N, C-alpha and C positions, 0 to 999 in steps of 0.2 A: 719854534715854527717860523719860517721866513715870512716877512711881511708881504712878500709878493704873492703868496698863496691866496687863491680866491675860491670860495665855495659858492658865493652869490655875487652877482653884478647888479648894482643898484641903477635904476632908471626912474625918472619922474613920470608919474601918471597924471597928476593934476597939481599945478602950482598956484600960488596966490589964491588960496581958497579961504575966505575969511570966516566961514561958519564952522561951528563946533561939530566934529565928527565923533560919533559914539560907537558905530558898528560898521563892519565890512564883511561882505560875503561874495566870493568869486564863484560864478556859476556859468559854465558853458561859454567862456570867452567874455562874459560881462561881469562888471564889478558893481555890486549893489552897495550903496553908501547910505547909512542911516545917520541923520543929523539930529542935533540937539533941539531943534524947533519942531520936530515931528515930521520933517520932510524926508523924502527918499529920492536919491539921484542914482541913475543907472548909467555907467560909463562903459564904453566899448571902443575898440580900435576900428578904423575903417577896414572894410573887408578886402580892399585891393592891396593892402600893405601887410607885410609880415615882419617888419622891422621892429625890434624891441624898443628902439629909441623913438619911434614915431609917437605922436601925441594921441592921447585918448580923447574921445568926444562924448558929450552928454547925449544919450539916445532917449532917455526917459526921465521925467521929473514929476514928482507928486508932492505938492506942498502940504496937503492934509492927510498924508499917509497914516500917521499915528498921532495920537494925542500927546502934546507937549514934547515928546522925545521918541526916538527909535533907538533903544539901547542894545538890542541884540537881534541878529538875523541868522537864520540857518536854513539851508535847503534840505528837503527830505524827499522820500519816495523817488529816488533816482533823479533828483533835481527837477522834479515836475511841480513841486509845491514849495512855498516859502513860509517859514514861521517868523513872526515878527513880535517883538516885545516892546510895548509902549505903556504909557500911564494907564490906559484903559484895559490892559491885559495882553494875553497872547492871542494873536490873530493868525489865520491861515489864508494864504493867497495862492493863486495860480501863477505859473510862470509860462510865458513872459507877460501875460496880460495884466498881472497883478490885480486880479479880481478877488475880492473877499469871498471866501467860501464858508467859513465858520469861525466861531470865537469860543475859547475855553471859558466856561463860567467860573466865577469866583476867583479870577486871576487879576482883578484890578489891583494896581499898585504892586505888582509882583516885581521882585528884584532880579531873578534869573530863571531860566528854564533849561532843561536838558532833554534831548530826544534820543530814543533807542530805535534804530531802524529794524533790528531783528524782531523786536516785540511789538512794534507800532505803538509804543507807549511813550508818554511824556511826563516828566515831573517838573513842577513849578514851585518856586519858593515865594511864598506870600507871607511877609513878616517873619514869624518864627514857626511857620508851618510848611510842610512839603506835601503838595497835592499830586496825586497820580491820576493820569487820564489815559484812556485807550481810544485810539482813532479807528473807527469802524468803516472808514471810507467816505463818510458824509459829515460826521460830527465827532466832537470829543466827548467821551463818556467818562464822567468822574468816577473813579474806583475807590480810592482811599485817601485819607488825610492823616499825616503823622506830625507830631511835634518835633522840632529840631532843637538842639541845645542852645542855639543862638541864631540870630538872623543870618541866613546863608548868603555868602558873597560869591560863591562859585558852586556849580552843580555839574556832575557828570556821571553817566551810567558806566558801570564796570561789571560785566556779567549780569547777574541777577540782583546786584546791589547798586546803591547810589552813593557816590563819594560826595561829601558836603564839605565845603570850605567855609569856616566861620572866621570871626575876627581873631580868635585866639588858638583855634585848633582845627584839625581835619578829622572828620569822623566818617565811618562807613555805616550806612543804614540799609538794613535788609528790606527789600521792597515788599516782601510778603508779610512781615510782622512788624516792621518799624523799629526793630531793635537796633541800637547804635553801638558801635565799638570804636574806641579812640585809635587813630592812626599815628598822628604826630602833632606837635605844636607848630603854629605858624612862625614863631620866633619874632624877629624884628620886622618882618614883612608887614607893611601897612594894609595890603590887600591880598586876600587869599586868591591863589591861582591854581587851576587844575587843567592839565593838558593831556590829551589822549595820544598815547604812543601806539597802542593796539587795542583790540577789543577787550583784552584781559589785563592791560597794563596802563598805568597813568603816571604822570609826572606832577608832583606837588612842590610848591616853593616853601623853603624854610631858611630864613636868614638869607645868606648868599649862595645857597645850594638848591638844587632841584633833585628830589628823591623819587625813586621808582617804587610804585605801589602796585601790588597785585590785587586780585578780587577777593583774597582772604583777609583783607585789612592788615596785612603784614608787609613791611618794607622788603623790597627785593634785595637779593644778594649782590646785584649789580652795583658797581661803584656809582656814587652820586655825581652829578655835574656841578662843578664849582664855578661860580661867576665872579667877576672882579668887583661887583657891587650888588646890592639887593635889587633883584629884577622887579619891574612893575608888571610885566606880562611875559609869558613864554608860549611859544608855539612849536610844533614839530613838523619838519619837512625832511623826510627820510633822506639820509641818515643823520640829520642834524637837528639840534635844538637851538632855536633862535630866541634870544631874550631881549626884551626892551628894558634898557637900563636908563638911569636919569640923564646921562650925557651922550649915550651912543647906543648902537645896536651891536650885540655880540653873538657870534656863531661858534658853537662847539659841537664836537662829535658826540652823539648819544651812545656810541659803542665803546669808547675809551680803550681802543686797542693799543694806543701808544701810552707812554708814561704820563704825559701832560695833556693829552687830548689835542684836538685841533682848535685853533682860535683865529677868528677874523673879526676885526672891529670895523664898523661902518659909521662914519661921522654923521649920523642922522640924529639930531637932538630934539628934545621936546616932544617925543612921540607919545601918543595916547591910546592907540588901538593897533592890535597886531593880529593877523590871521594868515592862515596858510591853506593852499589848495593841494590836497594829497595826490590828486591825479597828475598834475603838472609840476608840482614841487615849488611853484611860485609862492612867495611870501609878500603880503601887502601890508604897508605900514602907513598909518595916518598920524600926522604931526599936528600939534596945536599951533595956533596962530595962523600965519599965512604960508607955512611951508607946504601944505597940501598933502598929497598921497604919493608914496614911493612904492615901486615894485622891485623886489629882490629876485632876480631871475637866476636859477641854478646854473652853474657852469657845467657843461657836459662831463659826464663821469670819466670818459677817456682822457680828457684834458686834465681833470683833477688827478687821475691816477698817475699820469706822467709827471705832473708838478710835484706830487707827493714823493714819488720815487727819486726825483732829483734832489730832494732834501732828506733822503734816507728814511722817510716815513713809509716803509714798504708794507707794513701790515695794513695801514689805512689805504694805501694804494691798491692792494689786493681787494679790500672791501669795496672800493669804488669800481674796480673792474668787474666785480661780481654783480654790480647793479646794471651793467650794460644789458640792454634788452636782447641783443643778438650776440651773445658771447661766443658763438661757434663760427663766426665769420673769421676769415684769415687775418685781417688786421687786429681784431680784438684778441684773437688767440695768440698772435705774435706778441702783442702788448703784455698779455698775462704771462706768457712763457718767459719773456725777458725780465719781468719783475720777479718771477720766482727764482730765476737763475741769479740775478743780482742780489736779491734778498738772501738767498742761500749762501753766497760768498760773503756777504756782509755779516751774517750771523756766525759763519764758520770762523771768520777773522776775529770775532769777539769771543771765541771759545764756546759758543753755543752750537756744538756739533750736531746734536740730535735734531734741533730745529732747522739748522742750516741745510743738512742733507735731506731733511724732509721737504723743505721748500724746493730744493733742486729736483727731487723726485717727482714733485707735482707738475713739473714742466714736461710737455710732450716732446721737447727736444733733448731731454736728459738721456744719457746713456752711460755705460760703464767708463768710457774714456773720459767723459766730463768729470766724473767723480774721482777717477784715479789721477787726474791732473793735480788734485789737491794733495796727493800722497806720492811724491816722486820715489820714495823708498820702496813702494809696493810694485811699481811698474818700471822695469829697466828700459833704457832707450831701445834696446834690441827688440823687445816685445812691443813697445809703444809705437815705434816708427811705422810699422805696416798698417796701423789703424788710426794714425794721427789725424787723417782727413775727416774723421767722424766727430771732431769737436764742433759744436754748434756755432753759428755765425754771430752770437752775442759776444760783445767785447767783455772778456772776463777780467776782473781785477786780480792783481797778483796778491796771493795769500801765502804766508809762510807756513810750512808744514809744522805741526805741533811737535813737541819733544817731551820726554819724560812721562809722567803720569797722564798729562793731557793727550799724548799720543796714544796711550793704551785705551783711554776713554774714546778717542776719536775713531780708532779702528774698530772698536766694539760696536759703535753706532754704524759704521760703514758696512759691516758684515751682512746684515739683513738685506741691504740694497743689492750687494753683489750676488747674494744667493737668489734674490728675486730675478735679477737680470739673467743669471745662469739658468734658472728654470724656464724662463721665456725662450731663451736661445735653444735649450734642449727640446722644448715642445715644438718650436717652429722647425727645427731640423728634422725631428721625427715626422712631422706632418709633411714636410717636403719630400722625405725619403718614401713615405707611403704613397704620395701622389706620383712620384717617379715610378715606383713599382707598379702601380695601377696602370699608368700610361704604357709601361713596357709590356705588361701582361696583355693589355688590350691590343697593342701593336703586334705581339706574337700570335694572338688568336686570329687577328685579321690576316696575318701573313700566311697562316696555315690554310685559309680558305680562299684568299684572293692574293696570291703571290705577286702577280704583276702589278696590281694596284699598290700593294705594300711597298714594292721596290720604288715605285714612282713617288710615293709619299715620303719614303726615307731619303731619297735624293733631294726632294724639296726641302725637308727639314734640315738636311745637311747644309744646303745653301743658305738658309736663314740663319743657322748657327754661325756659319763663318762670317756672315755680314754683321750680325749683332755682337759677336764675341761673347755671348752668354749662353753656353750650352745647357740644355735641359730646362729652360725657363719659359717654354711655350705652352705649359699646361694650364696657366691661369692668366687671364687678362689683368686681374687685380695686381698680380706680381709684376707683370710687364710695366704697368703704369707706375707702380711704386719704385721700380728700378730705373727710372729715368735719370740720366746723368745730372749731377749737380743737386739732387734733392734726396740724399739718403736719409736725412734726419727729419723729413716732413711727416706731419700727421702723427698717427698712432705708432706704438712700438712695433706692431706686426708689420706695418708698412716700412718702418725703418729697417727691420731685418730683411724684408723682401728686397730692399734695395742693395743688398750685399751679395757679392759673389760667394760661392761655396768656400773658396780658399780664404776670403776675408772673414767669413763666419767662423772658420776654424781658427784663424789667428786671434779673433776676438775671444773665442772660447779658451784658448791657451792663456791669453792675458788675464781673463777673469779668474780662471781656476788657479793660476799661479798666485794672483793677488789674494785669493781666498786662503790659500795655504799660508802665505806670509802673515795675513791678518790673524789667523788662528794661532800661529806661532807667537804672536805678540800678546795674545790673550791668555788668561788662566786656562790650564788644561782641564777640560771636562770630558775628554774622550771623543769630542766631536771631530777633531782633526784625524784621529785614527780611523773613525768610520768614514770620513770623507775620502781618504786616500785608498781605503779598501774597496771602495766602489769605483765604477767607471769614471774616469776624469781625464782632463786634457792638460794636466800640470806639465810644464816644461821640465823634463827629467834632469837636465843639467842644473838649472836654477833651483829646482826643488831639492836635489841632493845637497847642494852647497848650503842652502838655508837650513835643512834639517840637521845636517852634521854640525853646523855652527851652533845650534841650540841643543844638541845632544838628544834629539828626538829619534832614536834609532828604531824604536818599534814602528813608528810611522814610516820610516825609510824602508824597513823591511816590507811593509805592506805596499809601498809604492813600487818597489822592485818586483814584488809578486804580481801586482796588477799589470805591470809592463812586461811580464814574462822573463825578467832577469833573475832566474832561479838560482843560478850559480852565485851571483853576488849576494842574494838574500841569504843563502845557506852559509856563505863565508861570514857574513855579519852575525848571523845567529850563533855560529860556532864561537866567535869572539865574545859576544855578549854572554854566552852561557859559561864558558870556561875561563876566559881571561879578559874581563871587562877593564882591567887596569891598563891594557894596551891601547885603549881608546884615548884620543887627544882631549875630548870633551866628556865630562862625566854625564852619564845617562840622565835624562830629564823626562818630565811628562809621564806617560804611561809606563815607561821603563822604571822611573823612580818609584812609582806607586807599587810596582811589583818587585821591589828590592833589587833594582839594577839588573834583573835577569829577564828582560822582556822577551828575549829569544826563545825562552822555554815554550811560550804559547805557539809560536810558529813551528818549533820542533815537534810539539804534540800533533799539530795538524799534518805535518809531513808524515809522522809515524802512523797516524790513523789512516792516512791515504794508502800506506803500504802494509798496514798491520795485518790484513788478512793473509798475507803471504810471509810475514815475518813475525810469527807469534813469539818465538824465543826472544827476538830483539825487544819486543814490547815488554815482556816479563822482566828482562834484564834491566831495563831503564825505568821501570815503574816506580821503584822505591826512591831513586834520587830525584825523579821528577816531582813526586809527592813532597819530598823534603824541600825542594827549591820552590815549587809553586803548586800547592795542593789543588787549586781549582783546575789548573791545566791537567794534572793527573786524573782528576775526576772526569773531565771531558773525554780524556782518552779511554777510560773504562766504559763510560756510557755510550760511546760511539762505536765500540768494538762490535763486530759481527763475525760469528755468533757471540752472544754475551757470555762473560765469565760467570762462574758460579758465585752467588753472594756469600756462600760459606768460605770461599777463598779470598774474596775481595774485602769483606767487612773487617777481618783482622788487620789487613794492611792499612785500611783507612783509619781504623781506631788507633793504630800506633802512630801514624804520621799526620793525619788530618781528621781528627774526631768530628770537627764541625761539618764535615761533608758526608758523614754517614747517612744522615737523613736524606740528603739530596740523591745520593746513590740508591738508597732504598726506595725512594719514590720511583725512580726509573726502573728498578728491578720489578716492583709491583706492577707498574704500567706495562712492562714487557711480558708479564706472566712468569717471571723466573721464580717468584716466591708466592706463597699463599697470603691473601689479604687477611684471612681469619687468623693466621699465625703471627703476622707482623703489624697489623693496624695499631694495636695498643702500644707496641714498642715504638712505632713511628710517631704516634701522637705524643708519647713521652719525650721523644727527641725534639719535637716542635716546642713543647712546653719548656724544655730546658733552654732552647734558643731564645724564646721570648723573655724568660725570667733572668737570663744571664746578663749581667751588667759589669762594666769594667771596674768602677770604683764608686764609693758613696756619692761623690760630687756629680759624677756622670749620671748616677741613678736619679738624683734629685732633679737634674735638668731634663732628662729624657723620659722619665716614667710617665708623666701626664701626657705629653704629646703622642707617645706611642700608643698608650691606652685609648686616647681619644680618637686617633686616626683609625685604629683597628676595630673600634666598637661603633662605627656608623658615621662618624664625622670626617670631614676632609682634613688631610694632613698638610700643615703649613711647613715651610722650610725651618729646619732646626737652627737655632742660633749657634754660631761658631764660638768655641771657647778653647782655652788652653794654648799651647804653643803652636807654631806654624807646622811642625811635623805631625801633630796630632789632629790638626784641623780637617784634613781630608777624610780621616777615619770615622769621625762622628756621624756624618750623613750616611756613610756606608753601613755603620753598625745599626743606625736607626732603620735604614731600609731593610736590612736583613731581619730585624725584629718584626717589622711590618709584614714582610713576606712570610715569615714563620707563623705569625698570628693568622694571616689569611688562610694559609694551608691547614693549620690546625682547625680553624673554624669550618672549613669546607669538609675536612675529614670527619669531624664530629657530626656534621649534618647528613653525610652520605653513607657512612659506614655503619654496619649492624654488628660489628665485632669489637666494640670498644668496652673496656673494663672501666666503667665510670668511677667506681669506688676507689680504684687504684690511682686514677688521675686526680681525683678531688683531694687526696691526701698530699699531693705534691704542690697544689696551688696555694699560695699564701692567702690569708684572710684579706678581704676587701680589694683584691686584685683580680684582673681578668674576669670581670663580673659576667660578661656575656658568655664566656666559656663555661663558667660555673652553671649558668642557666641551661646551657645545652647539655651539660652532663646530668643535671637534674632531670632533664627530659629522658635521657637514657635510663635513669632510675625510676621514671614514672612519677616523680614528685613535681607535678605541674604547679601546685600552689607555691612551693618554694621558688620555682623558676619565675613565676609572676611577681613574687615579692622582690626578687633581685631586680627585675626590669623596672618596677615602679618605685620601690623604696630606696634602692641603692643607686640605680642608674638614672632614675627619673626620666625614663624614655617610654612614653605611652605608646608611641608608634611601634616600637619593637615588641612591646607586650601584645598589642593587637595582632601583629604579624605572626607572633608565636602561636596565638590562639587559632588564627586562620590556618596555619600549617597543621596543627593537631586535628582540626575539624576536617580538613581535606584528606588527611591520611585516614581518619576514621571512616569517612564516607566512601573513600575509594576501596577500603577493605570490606565495607558492608555491601557494596555493589557486587562484589564477587559472590556473595551468598545467593544472589538471584539465579546464578547459573546452576544451583543445585535443584531448582524447581523442574518439574516435567517440561519437556520441550514444547508441548502444546501450549502450556500456560505461559512459558517464556515469550512466545511469539505474540500472545494476546496482551501481555503486560508490557511489551516493549515501548509502546507509545506512552503509556501512562507513567512508567518509571522515569522517563525523561523529564516529566513535569513535576517530580517530587511527590511521590505517592506515600511517603512515610509519615510518621507522626510529627507534630510540631517540634522543631529543634533538630531531632535526629541524632545519630551518633556523633560524639565530639562536641555537642552543644553545651555540655557542662563546663567546658573551658571558658565560655563567655560568661557563665554565671560566676565562676571563680574570679574572672577579671572584674565583673561588676562589684562583687563583694570586696575585692582588693581596693578598687577605686573608692568605694564608699568608706571603707575603713581608713584609707589614707586621707579622705576628706574629713572624717571625724577627728583624726589626729591633727591635721592642719587647722581645723576649726578650733580645737582646744588650745592649740598654741597661739593662734591669732587672738583668741578671747582674752588671753592674759597680756597681750602686748598692744592691742589696737582697739578702736571703737567699734560700734555696731556696724557702721557703714562698711568698713574693710572686711569684717567677718562675713557680712551678707554678700559682699562682692566675691570673696573667695569661695563661699559655699555655692553661689550661683554658677561660678565658672566650672566647678567640679561637677555640679548637677548637669550642666550643659554637655560636658564630656560624656557622662553616662547616658544622657538622652540621645546624643549623636551616635554613640555606639549602638544603642537599642534600635535607632532608626536605620542605621546601615545594615545591621545584622538581624533584622526582624524575621527573616526567613530561616534563620539558624537558631534562634533563641525561643525556648518555650515560654510563652508569656505567662502561663500559670505559675511557673517556677520563678520567673524573673520579677513579677510585680510585688510579691511579698518581700523581696529584698530591698525595695526602694523605700526611702524615708517618707513619712507621712507629710512632711513639710514641703516636699518637692512639688513645684507648680505643675498642674495637669497640662498646661499648654506646651511644656517641654516634651511631654510624652505623646503628643498628637501624631507625629510622623510614625512612631513605633506602633501605636495602637491602630492607626489606619492600616499600616502594612500588615500587622498581625491579623486584623479582621479579614483583610483581603486574602491573606494566605490561608486562614481557616476556611473561608468560603470555598477557595479553590481546592483545599484538601478534602472538604466534604464532598465536593463534586467528584474528585478523583477517587475517593473511597467508595462512592456509589458505583463508579465505573468498575472498580476492582471487585466490589461485591457482586455485581452482575456477572463479571467474568468468572469469578469463583463459583457462583451459583450455576452458571452454564457448564463449568467443568464438572461440578458435583453431579449435575443431572446426566452428563455424559457418562460419568463413572457408574452411576446407578443403572443407567440403561445397559451398559456393558455387563454389570453384575447380574441384572435380571436375565439377560440373554444367556449368561453363563449358567445360572441356576436352572434355566429351562432346558438346558442341554441333557439329553438322555444317552446313556451308554449301555449297549447290549453286551452282557457277559455270558459267554457260552462255556461249555466244558473244554472247548478247544483254545480259548483265548489264553495266550501265554504272556509272561512278564517280559518286557522289553530288555530288562537288564540281566535277569538270571535264566530266562527262557523256560521257567517252570510255569505250570498252570496257575491261573489266578485263583480259581476255586472261590471259597467264601472269605478270603482274607481282605483286609483293608488295602485299597489300591488308590493310585493316583492316575488321572487321565490327562495326557498332554494335549495341548490345543489342536495339534494336527491328527489326533486320533489314537496313537499307541497308548497302552496301559502298562503300569509297573506296580510291583508291590511297594507299599509305603516304606517298609523296612529297607528294601533295596534302594529306593530313592534317597532315603536319609543317609544310608551308608555311603552312597556315591557322592552326594553333595557335602557331607560332613556338617550339615546344618541341623539345628534342633527344631526348626519350624519349616513348614512347607513353603516351597517356592510360590510367591504370589502370582506368578505367570501361569501356574497350573490350576486346573479346576479343583473344586472342593472334593476331597476323597469321599467315595461312596462305600458304605459297608454292605 
């Protein structure tokens, strides 16, 4: 750090002061000075001057302010009251009258005190005790007294605790209990010192360092501040720590953003008292002897930022600029932008590309042209010249473009920034086009109704356009202001883009997209470049073609041709790639290399699918060789065909040339309805199983078995480690992804299909593998107990076990609800409201699953308890048992409305604490009360229904039928005579034998009346 750098500028407050100064406190422009003889002196500057170098004057003096000495002063209650410590204890005075209001009892001969503004509490060190007081607005009320390990030399509140500095150590005392915990030793320091950084963080001195301490009695992870000597006292003035050393005053940054921190040494020797004012940042120093008092006034942050940037301390400079009160003003923003740009170039030149481009991106003047000036190879002069005027006005240092591996790393860092600028440019262009369309539509509507006025306005707009030279920019005042000449880079990115002409924006888009293409060419191939050129882009066709051919990226070149409508060139290249790749000057790379140098097959398939409906014979002719060269391309061709081919004819072809794609094709066939799910679901599941279990070799099996199983059974999949040769490296993630997809499809099929042959699939799965799949298959077999055992004992996943029970319960209850539709319609309407509130018995259908889960958990607990009993003490056993009991109790509490308490309680161990079951019991009691009420409602409804039926029956029995010799049977038309007959509700009669023959029933229809003999 340069010796010219200044964080503070010292001035003399009072010189040639012979008395001993013990304490200082700066309050509202006045400096309160406590002396060794008990006097208090108040200093202030004359009101008519604002010069920092002007002399201070004594405005108040109290000779008998304190007894013997005034060792500590502190302003409280928003600087309206002043706490003072002297030989007779802690006194409270008003400001500025300095009138004594109260005194803390039992504080005589106290050594230190600390005040908490949030709690209105004070702690006082008296010998080896720490007293706590509460200020109620009139007096101090003594609360508690705790013993300290030694006589406290320093006190400070931190949160709800008190940090105490003793002769040998620092401890943290809890204010509520008095329990102390050791923080650190004082080391070689002769006097303990505690400095407040924030309400939850302190600085303590240890040897020649200051350590950061939090409210949990633990040292912070922030690096400590190292001084050149053992400090006597330390204070904090944001963002600096100021230490009083034996020979001088030393200033260091408390943030330590640079490697060595900031250092400023002030030649003020023999100091004894040090204090800081947090509101103004001023630091006051009292020196022994006749040196008097000095003020360290902070240098303005903008000046500090400029000075730091000039010595390449950019991180500290940005910290200083962040402290500016009004950082949104134009000068402050220009200062910060300039530092970001310079800092970015500085880091980029040192090889820190990520940090360097990040700093440049933080500047509001940054744009793609600024970034691409660091990469001449990505932006040719022909593309860069039309937009060279967009470089910001900051003088940029010359930085050499990296080479080799450093270049690959640099462009990989550059890519996200270029994509971000591209997105902003596209969004702004779309918004501009939308606004133009809205303006044109409004003008067209107006022209239809007011033609003469529209012609006048059109002529007026034409004149304005010719004068301004910016057609189409009159729709927004904001855009007009942002497009002022000479300021295209001002303010925010939207304003920067608004300052460009449509042609300039297009040139910028061409520059950015071409640079993105070249960046992706320099990076490892992930398929991103192919997707980029397949979508709408503004890549310069000539430069893009040269760059892609030079790298052998022919598949991307085909996509670029197709996106630009160059179909003839694309098909010529596809023909060469497919039939004679040896004729190409550069060997195919990227996506073409991954597809065995025949990238053109994919494009050929797309073209064939586009004309396949009219060229069926052509598709069949080329199907076999396409599958031989690229099976995935052939599969896409089959699945995209309309109408679809018969699976009976497609599956044999796929099984011969691409067996791994049979499952994918069958999925599509089932989804399209070409085949029956009942016929092919088990076959499809067996294909998935084969794909999941299939592994290349034992070494690959060992590396990938666990990640695949973990990812597919509920946990997130991390990136697989690459191993093997460079040729095999791209295949490992692809194989792992295929296994994951197959597993997910298998799981989804087992959960949704009703036509799975579970016994057949279980025979295929090896032991202790695909545990979740085994559990789902056990569900199909109805063996829920075995499924829960797999989830709990083998997978150790309680959440999945509970979800499994929830699914069974919901399925059972959804099935039981269908039974209510079998009730009479009149009763359904009356029970509708009650059924929605759970009118069944406690637990209900499917609740046995939760009982099985509880049994499994308790059995697992017994097994774990037995194992722990042989390996650990009683404490660990009790802890394990309590944790398992809590899981059971939480399950009971969550599912109290689904579990029958009468069946669940006998399952619980007698040793289980009753307090754990309170949520379950309370919920069960409430549920039972509600069910009793609901049952009463149901009973009333059923009684009402029964009474209604009885009434109908009584009316039916009271019915009389007159049978004469002329009454004939409705069915056979013969006379009724004296035979048994039935009477229909509407009056006709029929022989019972005729009625039975007609209906084919052995019993009489309930809708008819009782037969009369």
